[in-house]
N, C-alpha and C positions, 0 to 999 in steps of 0.2 A: 802372214797377217796383212790386213788390208790398209787402204789409204788412211793416213792420219794417225792411226794407232801407234805406229812405230815411234812416234815422238814421245810416247809415254812408256816405252820399254818393250814394244813389240810382243813376241811370243812369251816374254817373261811375265806378262800380266795374266796369262791363262794357266789354269791348273794343268799339270803334265798330261793327265789322262784326256783332256779335252782337245789336245792338239792334233790328234789323229782322226777326229770325227769328220766324216765326209758329208758334204752337201749332196742330197739325193733329190734332184728335181722331180723324179717320178713319184716321189712321196710328198711333194711340197706344194704349197699355195703361195702365191705372191700377194702380200698385203701392202697396199699403198695408202699411207696414213695422211689424211688432211691436206692432200696436195690440191687445195681448192683456191678459188680466186681471192678469198678473204686474206690469204697469206701470200699469194703470188702476184696479185695485181697491184702495181705501183700506186694506183689511185685509191686503194683500200686503206681504211684507218688502221688495219692490222698487218700491213705489208711488212714482210721480213726480207731484208736486203739480201741475205744469204740463200733464201729459198730457191730462186730461179736457177742458181748454180747446180742444184741437185736434180733438176728436171731432165737433162740429157741422159744421165746414168739411169734414172728411174724409167725413162722411155725405152732405153735399150733392154732393161729387164722385162718391161711390159711386152715389148715385141717378141722377145725370146719365149716368154711363157705362153703367149698366144700361139706362136708357131709350134710349140710342143703340145698344145691343147691341154695345158695345165690350168688349174683355177686361178682366177684373179679376183681379188676382193678389195674394195675401196672403203675407206671411211671419210666422213666429213664431220667437222665439229659445227653443229648447228642446232638451234632451238626451234620448237614449234611456236612458242610464245615468248616474247621478250621478258626476261627476268623471272618468269614463273617457274622454271624447272632447273635453273642453274645452280641453286644452292650456294655453297661456298665458292664455286667456280665464278658465279656471277658477281660475287663480292670481290674476289681476287682480281678477275679480269673484267673490267667495265665494258670493253668493246665486245659486242655480241653479233652473231650472224644468225639469220632465220632460215629455216628450211623453206625452199622454193624461191629464195632470193638468188640474184645472179652471183653474189659472193659465196653462196653455198656450193655452187657448181664446181666440179673438178676442172682444173685448168686444161685448156684445149689440147696441148700436146699429149695429155694423159687421159683424154675423155674416155669414159667407160662405154663399152658396147652394151647393147640391150640385155644381153645374157649375163652380164657381170653385175654382181650385187654391190650396192652402196649402202653402208650402215651409217646412219646419223646418230652421233653420240653426243652426250652432254657432260662427260667426264673425260679425264685424260686417256684412260685405257679403253681400247676397243672391246675388252671383255666386260666392261660395265653394262653392255647390252647383252643379256643372256642369249639372244638369238644369234650373236656372232659366234660364240662357242658351239651352239647347236649346229650351225652351218658347217663349221670345220669338222665336227664329228660326222655329220651326214656325208661329207666329202671323203672321209677316211684319211684326212691329212695328218701326217706325222711330223712334218717340219713346216716352218714358215720362213719365207724370205721377206724381210721387212725393209721398206723404204718410206720416206716421208719426213714430216715435220711435227713438232720440234723434237730433235734428237733426245734431249734431256727431259722432255715432258711426255707427250703422247707416245712417242716411239718407245722410250725406255719403259714407261708404265705398262705398255702392251706386252713388251718382251718379258718383263718381270712376271706378269700375270700368266703368260704362256708357260714360262718355266715352272711355275707352281702347279701347272696342269700337266706337266710332263710332255709339253710340246716343245720340241727343239727349234730354236730360232737362229737364223743367220741374218746379220745386219749388213746392208751394203753401205759402207761408210760414206762414199761419195754420192749416194742417192738419199742422203739424209742431211738435215741442216738445223742449226739452232740460231738463237738471236746473236750470238758472237762465237768465235772459234774456241774460246776457253771453255764455254759451256759444252760445245760440240765435242771437243777432245776429251773432256772429263767424263762425259756420258758414255762415249765409246769405250774408254778404258774401264769404267765401271761394268758395263755390260760384258766386255770381253773377259773380265775377271770372274764373273759370277753367274752370268745369265745367258750368254749368246756367243756365237762365233762371228767375229767381225772381219770382213774382207772388203775389197773393192768390187765394184760391179764386174769389172773385167775378170777378176779371179773367179768369181761365182759363175760367170758365163762359161768359163773354160772347162767347167765340170761336164758340159754337154757339147764338147767340140765337134762331135759328129752330127749334131742336130742344129747347132747354133753357130752363126757367123760371128764369133767374138771379135 
């Protein structure tokens, strides 16, 4: 079991049958959720203090997937027009980010390549955009490796929706972050119990030791 989750009981939080499921990079896409300047730039009104700590592990996963020539997909939480499409999200979270703004851009250490798709979403889950699921189906993806922010909101919502669509998720515990450690740990434990396999980035990279310098 990966970083952080052992505090909540380790393998005991997972159903017995799930403990032997293997991560298969050859069947997987890496999804990096909302690692944008809006949450990572200290000057942003929505800066998350814990978010920069997740960047190094996410960057290692990104480098590994690129070297394996496996799909990499990004999301960014951003709106086309202020307040017009946020719905309850705009009520719940007053701070907004607009598509095309500097804050909507993915942080430099994780900057997408031209060939890597970025989906702009206006709800927690990446699956709120039907094009996201269609893209996964077109790629023939059977597993997702998920990194990003926030663990308990957009990451967990995406993982839950993937599970409902029979897409197996692996979550890199040290490549995700929440507003505080209690929320982060609780979300990892919840996902490990019912929706995903939670490991450290190092453990996930070790599945491809012949191809990746873990």
